Structure formats: structure tokens, C-alpha cells
C-alpha positions in Angstrom: 68.0 141.2 129.3 66.9 141.6 132.9 65.5 144.3 132.6 62.2 145.7 130.6 63.8 146.6 127.4 62.6 150.5 126.5 59.0 150.3 124.9 59.2 151.3 121.7 61.5 148.5 121.0 59.0 145.8 121.1 57.8 144.6 117.7 60.5 146.5 115.7 62.7 143.6 115.1 63.2 141.1 111.9 65.7 139.2 114.1 66.8 138.9 117.5 70.1 137.8 118.5 71.7 135.9 121.7 75.0 134.2 122.1 76.3 132.8 125.2 74.2 135.4 127.5 71.3 133.3 128.8 73.4 132.3 131.8 73.9 136.1 132.6 70.2 136.0 134.1 71.5 134.5 136.9 68.7 133.4 139.1 66.1 135.6 136.9 63.1 133.3 135.7 64.4 132.8 131.7 60.6 132.4 130.2 60.7 135.8 131.1 63.8 136.8 130.1 62.9 134.6 126.6 59.6 136.3 126.2 61.5 139.4 127.1 63.7 139.2 123.7 60.6 137.6 121.7 58.4 140.8 121.8 61.2 142.4 120.2 60.3 140.6 117.1 58.2 142.1 114.7 55.0 139.3 113.5 56.7 136.6 111.9 60.7 137.8 112.8 63.3 134.8 114.1 64.9 134.8 117.2 67.9 132.8 117.7 69.7 131.4 121.1 72.8 130.4 121.1 74.2 128.5 124.2 77.0 126.1 125.3 76.0 122.4 125.2 77.5 121.4 128.6 78.0 117.9 127.9 81.6 117.2 127.1 82.2 115.7 124.4 84.3 112.4 124.3 87.9 112.0 123.1 88.7 116.1 124.2 91.5 115.9 126.6 92.1 116.6 130.4 92.4 120.0 130.0 89.4 120.2 127.7 87.4 118.0 130.0 88.6 120.3 133.4 87.2 122.9 131.4 83.9 121.2 131.2 83.8 121.5 134.9 84.6 124.6 135.2 81.6 126.2 133.3 79.6 123.6 134.2 79.9 124.9 138.3 79.9 128.4 136.7 76.7 127.4 135.7 75.8 125.7 139.1 76.8 129.6 140.9 75.1 132.1 138.6 71.8 130.4 138.7 71.8 130.4 142.9 72.7 126.8 142.5 70.0 124.8 139.9 72.4 124.4 137.6 71.9 125.5 133.6 71.5 123.1 130.7 70.0 125.8 127.9 70.9 122.9 125.5 68.0 121.4 127.0 65.7 124.1 128.3 65.9 126.7 125.0 63.5 124.6 123.1 61.3 125.0 125.4 61.6 128.5 126.4 61.1 129.7 123.2 58.0 127.5 122.7 56.5 128.3 125.5 57.0 132.4 124.5 54.6 131.4 121.1 57.1 130.8 118.8 56.7 128.7 115.8 58.4 126.5 113.6 61.3 126.0 116.6 63.8 123.9 115.3 67.7 123.0 117.2 71.0 122.4 115.5 74.3 120.7 118.0 77.0 122.2 116.5 80.3 120.7 117.7 83.1 123.3 116.9 87.0 121.7 116.4 89.7 123.6 118.5 92.9 123.7 117.7 94.7 120.8 116.4 91.2 119.2 115.3 90.1 122.8 113.5 90.6 122.5 109.0 91.9 126.2 109.1 95.2 127.8 110.5 93.8 130.6 111.5 91.2 129.4 113.6 93.5 126.2 115.0 95.2 129.5 116.7 92.6 131.3 117.1 90.4 128.7 118.9 94.0 128.2 121.6 93.9 131.6 122.0 89.7 132.3 122.5 90.0 129.3 125.2 92.9 131.0 126.8 90.8 134.0 127.4 88.1 132.3 128.1 89.4 130.0 130.6 91.3 132.5 132.2 87.8 134.5 132.6 86.6 131.5 134.6 89.7 131.3 137.1 88.4 134.8 137.8 85.2 134.2 138.7 86.1 131.9 141.0 89.0 133.5 142.2 86.9 134.3 145.4 87.4 131.4 147.8 83.6 131.7 148.8 82.3 130.1 145.5 81.6 126.7 145.3 83.6 124.3 141.9 84.6 121.4 141.5 88.2 122.6 140.8 91.4 123.0 143.1 91.9 126.3 142.8 96.3 125.3 141.1 94.2 122.9 138.2 92.0 126.8 137.3 94.9 129.0 137.7 96.8 126.2 135.7 94.2 125.7 133.2 94.8 128.3 130.4 98.6 127.6 130.2 96.8 123.6 130.0 94.5 124.7 127.3 97.6 126.4 125.5 99.4 123.1 125.6 96.7 121.0 125.0 94.7 121.9 121.9 97.2 122.8 119.5 98.5 119.3 120.0 96.0 117.0 120.5 92.8 119.5 119.9 88.8 119.9 121.6 85.9 119.8 120.7 83.4 122.5 122.0 79.4 122.0 121.1 77.4 124.4 120.7 73.5 124.4 120.8 71.4 126.7 118.1 67.6 127.2 118.8 65.7 129.4 116.5 61.5 130.3 115.9 59.6 132.7 114.4 57.1 134.8 116.1 53.3 135.0 115.0 
């Protein structure tokens, strides 16, 4: 994503879908990353950028709130201290890349006890535990700054496993899409 795509890929895709990936660009300018993705599209092709909404929804329990803090801290680290609000940046980035009909939808994904279907209740708890463990592993080196204590961070997967099946939670995402002229 941060390196040029193969030249023969340019203008060949009807749809480019990027999900939870732009943070991986790190300190590379996001406008160049998004322009590269848009360049992969055929004329009239669509691009979708799906990213986490970093704001904490009201009503989340303490473990989900700590997850949000850790996630926002991770975005600060990978962006060299700037932080990222991809919910706010993505529509502008697509417009700057020349896309038309740019639209955004904000979705609230119900987790654990708040999910309607049992399979989603169980899978969402497991998914959040795995993601929280990934955040804990990311921050394991003592040199990376984080607002949580090491103990809070290490306990986060278990805390989510206890909180979500009983109280549930909400994880918000932003979906931004547009069309190449």
C-alpha cells in the first residue's frame, strides 16, 4: 500500500476495497496512498475505505473504553505522534484524489450481549479479544507511549471477555466510498 502498485494493475479494477488498512501506511502521506488506490480503478470504478471511528460511543463499559484508548494510542504511534482520525480524513482524501459521488456511512456494530444473533455475540467477543491481544503485543516494548498501564493493557483481552457477554458494547466504523470519473 505504501509502495507503487505494479504498473499493469493501473486502471484495471472495478472495485478497490480497503478495510482497516490505512493506519498501516504509518507516516507515509495518506493522500499519496489513496491516490495510488484510486489509480487502480477503471474509469467509473468504485473505491471503498472502511476504517475504525476512533470516538468512543456512549454506553460502552470500562473495558471497551480502555480498548478505545489503546486503539487511539496505537494510531498516534504509527503516525509519528500525529494521530489519525480516518473517519474525518477519508472523504477529503477521496475528493482530493478526484473521486466523484463521495459518500460516508457511519455504522455501529453491536458486540457481545448487544448483538442480535448468538453467532455474532460469540464471534464479536472472540474478535475483540484477539484484537486487544494484538494491541497488547504491539505496546509490549517499554519504549512505546500508551495511556494505559501495562497491567491494564495485559488484562484487556480478559476484561473484554468478561464484559462483552454480559453488557455488550458498540464498535463504530466509517465506510467512505466514491467513483473514479
